[in-house]
C-alpha positions, -999 to 999 in steps of 0.1 A, spaced: -643 257 465 -674 261 446 -693 286 461 -713 303 435 -743 309 455 -731 341 471 -729 358 436 -761 344 423 -781 356 453 -766 387 459 -660 304 430 -538 48 470 -577 54 474 -581 25 498 -557 41 521 -573 74 522 -606 55 528 -594 37 558 -576 68 571 -609 89 571 -628 57 587 -601 53 613 -605 91 622 -643 88 622 -639 65 652 -633 94 672 -670 100 674 -681 65 676 -682 66 715 -706 94 715 -730 75 691 -732 46 714 -742 67 743 -769 85 721 -751 116 718 -742 132 684 -723 115 656 -719 144 634 -688 167 634 -686 205 639 -672 215 604 -651 245 588 -666 255 554 -645 284 553 -659 299 521 -693 302 535 -681 325 562 -658 349 543 -627 333 551 -600 335 524 -577 306 527 -564 277 508 -570 239 516 -537 239 541 -548 271 555 -581 258 562 -569 228 580 -546 249 602 -576 273 608 -599 241 617 -575 228 643 -567 261 660 -602 267 664 -617 235 676 -636 224 645 -637 185 640 -640 184 603 -630 208 572 -643 212 538 -627 196 508 -617 216 476 -620 194 448 -597 216 428 -570 219 453 -571 182 461 -569 173 424 -537 196 420 -519 173 444 -495 145 434 -501 110 452 -472 117 474 -484 152 483 -520 138 488 -505 112 514 -489 140 532 -522 160 533 -539 129 549 -513 124 574 -517 161 583 -554 158 587 -548 127 610 -521 146 631 -546 174 636 -573 149 647 -595 161 618 -616 143 591 -632 156 559 -664 172 559 -679 174 522 -672 192 490 -693 216 470 -703 209 435 -679 223 408 -703 219 380 -725 251 371 -759 233 360 -780 263 362 -769 279 331 -768 270 295 -761 237 281 -726 244 269 -714 255 302 -730 226 319 -713 202 295 -679 220 298 -679 216 336 -694 179 335 -665 169 314 -642 181 344 -661 164 369 -647 127 367 -613 141 371 -622 159 402 -644 133 417 -612 110 413 -591 133 434 -618 136 463 -621 98 463 -584 96 464 -582 117 494 -613 98 511 -639 127 507 -673 108 503 -698 136 503 -706 165 479 -736 187 479 -752 218 459 -783 238 461 -814 243 441 -826 278 431 -863 280 440 -876 297 410 -868 307 374 -878 336 351 -882 317 320 -887 279 328 -919 267 342 -920 243 373 -924 215 350 -897 224 325 -870 233 351 -879 200 370 -872 179 339 -838 200 332 -828 194 368 -835 159 367 -817 153 335 -786 172 345 -785 162 381 -787 125 371 -756 129 348 -738 146 379 -751 119 402 -739 90 382 -702 104 378 -703 108 418 -715 75 423 -688 60 402 -663 74 426 -680 65 460 -694 100 464 -731 108 480 -748 138 465 -767 161 486 -793 185 474 -801 218 495 -838 230 489 -838 268 494 -871 278 514 -868 314 515 -900 329 503 -886 362 491 -863 344 466 -892 326 452 -914 356 449 -888 374 428 -892 349 401 -919 343 374 -920 306 381 -918 288 414 -896 259 419 -884 232 446 -883 247 481 -894 219 504 -880 187 517 -909 167 499 -904 183 467 -866 177 467 -877 139 475 -897 138 444 -867 155 424 -844 124 440 -868 100 426 -870 113 393 -831 115 392 -832 79 402 -797 73 411 -791 57 447 -764 81 461 -788 111 463 -796 128 495 -803 160 514 -783 190 524 -803 202 554 -803 239 564 -820 252 596 -828 286 577 -846 267 548 -862 243 574 -877 272 592 -888 289 560 -902 261 546 -924 257 577 -910 222 584 -907 204 619 -882 181 636 -906 152 629 -898 158 590 -861 153 597 -869 122 615 -887 108 587 -853 106 570 -826 78 572 -794 90 584 -779 80 551 -801 104 533 -786 134 549 -753 143 532 -746 178 549 -761 203 573 -760 239 578 -770 257 610 -780 294 607 -804 316 627 -825 345 616 -831 382 624 -857 392 652 -888 410 643 -893 399 606 -920 377 594 -907 344 576 -923 357 543 -900 389 546 -869 372 554 -840 379 531 -816 351 525 -784 370 526 -792 384 559 -788 356 585 -771 352 618 -749 329 632 -765 297 650 -783 304 681 -777 341 678 -813 352 682 -833 320 692 -858 328 662 -849 291 647 -857 262 670 -821 250 667 -826 227 697 -853 207 679 -834 205 647 -799 192 663 -819 167 685 -837 153 653 -801 149 638 -792 130 667 -822 110 671 -816 97 632 -780 91 638 -766 119 613 -728 112 610 -717 140 586 -706 177 587 -726 204 607 -713 240 596 -725 276 593 -735 298 565 -750 326 578 -741 351 547 -735 377 574 -719 410 565 -704 415 601 -688 381 601 -675 386 564 -656 418 575 -638 399 602 -601 386 596 -598 347 593 -589 340 632 -619 359 648 -643 347 620 -632 310 627 -635 317 664 -670 331 663 -685 306 640 -668 277 664 -682 292 693 -718 292 678 -714 259 663 -705 244 698 -730 263 715 -757 251 692 -749 214 693 -747 216 732 -783 226 737 
């Protein structure tokens, strides 16, 4: 999975689609009664779990998750028969796909960007074959060399190229704004760090598959409200992370890599956030991304169990 953020802040298409659609119907009855449509998702790399795609699927079922993140590299390595077997295994375990991380490093030099971009069609095709239809990445809220306008133009240009490839393979592309003030203040030039600014970036990119990756942590540190979420259409939300914040620390002093599991402290108003997701009919993955040192030290099973328990508690508020 593409999870470079930890290091930067501190690595038969129609049949697949029908399978994913049929499995998603498990949650349709909840939608009809005004309950949640989103899935409790295991994105194992974000919680320090070391596993491959098959092992992650096993862990997801074992610990009560409803969806699991997709590794583009792992799926691209499969033959058509192996892909079909994996989809059958997902169905047997009553799981669906969550989303995939972007396997393109667009924040560095042009040569690295072009190299990764050249590989993207192959990886996107593998995701499409498996029935994965969501991919996300995050936006660093500052830069030491590029001014806001220079950075905006570079992001719009590079992300536009990425978005076109993903659109050609049926993938929605979500951008996660990073609201943490301490990350922004540590850079010479500030950059996109709110929902509104991200919407402006979407407009500049100009490709119709663009959307948001929402995170309670960044929603909280950006000073946003449940009504900001309700202003969105469900199709605009590609992914969602739930986290909590340590107690006794002002927003401007919170550190991005010192978070808590959902509803661990109550600092972040998770109930209002989740209710807004339900109100707009969001139907994608909800996962945890606490960058929590104690969690990262756990073995795979206790880590997955702790995250599953926290997510189930959060969505039942």
